[in-house]
C-alpha positions in Angstrom: 0.3 0.4 0.1 2.9 2.5 1.1 3.9 1.5 -2.6 1.5 2.4 -4.1 0.2 5.7 -2.5 4.3 7.1 -3.2 4.2 5.8 -6.7 7.3 3.7 -5.9 7.9 0.7 -8.3 9.3 -3.3 -7.8 13.0 -1.6 -7.5 12.8 1.4 -5.9 13.3 -0.1 -2.2 16.7 -2.0 -1.7 16.6 -3.9 1.1 14.1 -4.4 4.2 13.1 -1.7 6.6 15.6 -1.6 9.7 15.1 1.0 12.8 18.5 3.9 13.2 18.0 5.8 15.8 17.2 9.8 16.4 18.0 12.7 18.7 14.5 13.9 20.4 12.9 17.6 19.7 13.6 20.0 22.4 10.1 19.3 23.6 10.6 15.9 24.0 14.4 15.6 25.4 14.8 15.7 29.0 18.5 15.6 30.6 19.8 12.6 31.6 18.2 11.2 28.1 20.7 10.0 26.1 22.0 11.4 23.0 20.1 9.0 20.0 17.2 8.9 22.6 14.5 8.0 20.0 14.6 5.2 16.8 12.3 5.0 13.8 11.8 2.7 11.1 13.6 3.6 7.8 13.3 1.7 4.4 16.5 2.3 2.2 15.8 3.5 -1.3 18.1 3.8 -4.2 20.6 6.4 -4.7 20.4 6.6 -1.2 17.4 7.4 -0.8 15.6 6.0 2.2 11.8 6.7 3.7 11.4 7.0 7.9 8.9 6.3 9.1 8.0 8.0 12.9 4.8 7.4 14.0 5.3 7.7 18.2 5.7 11.8 17.8 3.5 12.0 15.7 4.9 13.2 12.6 1.4 12.8 10.5 2.8 11.3 7.2 5.7 9.1 5.9 9.1 11.3 5.2 10.2 10.3 1.6 14.1 11.0 1.1 14.3 10.2 -3.0 18.3 10.6 -4.0 17.8 12.9 -6.7 15.5 15.1 -4.5 17.1 14.8 -0.9 14.3 17.4 1.1 10.6 16.6 1.8 8.1 19.7 3.5 4.7 18.5 4.8 2.2 20.6 7.5 2.6 19.0 10.3 -0.1 21.4 13.0 1.1 19.8 16.0 4.7 19.8 15.2 6.9 19.9 18.9 7.8 23.7 19.2 11.0 24.6 20.1 10.8 26.2 23.8 11.5 30.2 24.0 10.2 31.0 20.3 7.3 33.2 19.2 4.6 31.2 17.8 4.5 31.3 14.0 1.9 30.8 11.3 3.5 28.7 8.8 3.3 24.5 9.8 6.1 23.4 7.5 8.8 21.3 8.5 11.2 20.7 6.6 13.7 17.2 6.1 16.8 17.5 5.0 18.7 14.4 3.3 22.4 14.5 3.7 23.9 11.1 2.6 27.8 12.0 3.4 26.9 12.7 6.6 24.3 9.9 7.0 21.9 12.2 8.5 18.3 13.6 8.0 17.8 16.9 9.8 14.8 18.2 10.9 13.9 21.6 10.6 10.9 23.1 12.1 9.2 26.4 10.8 10.3 28.1 13.9 13.8 27.7 13.7 14.4 27.1 9.8 17.9 27.6 9.9 18.7 25.0 12.8 17.9 21.7 12.5 15.3 20.7 15.6 16.4 17.1 15.6 18.2 14.9 13.6 18.2 11.1 12.0 21.3 9.3 11.8 20.5 6.0 8.7 22.3 3.4 10.1 20.9 0.7 11.9 20.9 0.0 15.4 21.1 -3.2 16.8 20.1 -2.9 20.2 17.6 -0.2 20.4 16.1 -2.0 23.7 19.6 -1.7 25.5 20.7 1.8 24.2 18.0 3.6 23.8 14.7 2.1 25.7 15.9 0.9 29.2 17.8 3.9 29.8 15.3 6.4 28.9 13.1 4.5 30.8 14.8 4.2 34.0 15.4 8.3 34.1 11.9 8.5 33.5 10.8 5.3 35.9 7.7 4.2 34.2 7.4 2.4 31.5 4.9 3.1 28.3 2.9 1.4 26.1 0.9 3.8 23.5 -1.3 3.1 20.5 -2.0 5.6 17.7 -4.6 5.2 15.1 -4.3 5.6 10.6 -4.2 9.3 11.6 -2.0 9.5 14.8 -3.2 10.1 17.2 -2.9 8.2 20.3 -5.8 5.7 21.5 -4.9 3.9 24.0 -1.8 4.4 26.6 -0.9 2.3 29.5 2.2 3.6 31.4 4.0 1.7 34.5 4.9 4.3 37.0 8.2 3.1 39.2 8.4 6.7 40.3 4.4 6.5 42.1 3.6 3.0 42.7 1.4 2.4 40.1 -0.6 1.9 36.7 -2.0 4.8 34.2 -4.4 3.7 31.4 -6.5 5.8 29.1 -8.1 3.3 27.0 -11.3 5.1 24.4 -9.8 8.4 25.7 -11.1 7.9 29.4 -8.2 7.8 32.1 -8.9 5.4 34.6 -8.4 5.9 38.0 -4.9 4.7 38.6 -4.8 1.2 40.3 -1.7 1.4 43.4 1.0 -1.4 43.2 -0.2 -1.7 46.4 -3.7 -3.6 45.6 -1.7 -6.4 43.6 -0.5 -8.2 46.3 -3.4 -10.7 46.6 -4.6 -12.4 43.5 -3.2 -9.6 41.6 -3.7 -10.8 38.4 -7.9 -11.3 39.1 -7.3 -7.5 40.5 -5.2 -6.1 37.5 -8.6 -7.6 35.3 -10.8 -6.4 37.1 -9.1 -2.8 36.9 -7.4 -3.6 33.4 -10.8 -5.8 31.3 -8.9 -8.1 28.6 -11.1 -6.1 26.1 -9.5 -3.1 26.8 -6.5 -4.5 27.4 -6.8 -5.9 23.8 -6.1 -2.5 23.2 -3.2 -1.7 24.1 -1.2 -5.5 23.3 -2.3 -8.0 20.9 -1.2 -10.8 23.2 -3.1 -10.1 25.9 -2.1 -12.9 28.4 1.8 -12.0 28.3 0.8 -8.3 28.4 -0.8 -9.2 32.4 1.6 -11.6 32.7 5.2 -9.0 32.5 2.9 -6.6 34.3 2.8 -8.4 37.4 6.1 -9.5 36.5 7.4 -5.8 36.3 5.2 -4.8 39.3 6.9 -7.8 41.4 10.4 -6.7 40.8 10.3 -3.6 42.2 8.4 -4.6 45.4 11.0 -6.6 45.7 13.7 -3.9 44.9 11.8 -1.6 47.7 12.2 -3.8 49.8 15.3 -4.8 49.9 16.6 -1.3 50.0 14.3 -0.8 52.9 16.5 -3.8 54.7 19.9 -1.8 53.2 19.1 1.1 55.5 
């Protein structure tokens, strides 16, 4: 379908899609994050071009950069604003491919001459270890986010290690947070009462494994806290 929409022929893509690292826009980056604190999907094209798919920060469409046309521009109405910068009427973001540097730089309408963030067009082999784990450790939360076909957030779930609770928003409605302490007795039943299978399936297809992983993380956190209190 993507090939049809972008009018790509069978020989356009050189190899299967892969994961590449990216910096984050200033509005999303926090002190303590890794420099490359984000990862996206890239599809290599002929002549050093590529297609970048980045729904996690709600980029509204594929970023298509062909070798003969190494620049892409489109309107991104809810693109991340630059802090302490005046607002502008334009929503047009520009993406430039520098094939020699192996980078794609994103320029916002607020700062048309200074990159807002950068994609590095080399495969990252360990995104979980190098990006997800240190970022989650810093945030003290583990999020799961689902978006619809237009990139809008449709469901959100978070294990809040900083507040010892679970949070979820399903069908646009935030649930009352579930404290870890409420999972002390018969935890699976209590979790299923709070997040029924039908709602959990909006977040993860394998609901049983989803429940299992949640409870394992909660238990590990509680064990670590108990062990820490013993050493005080």
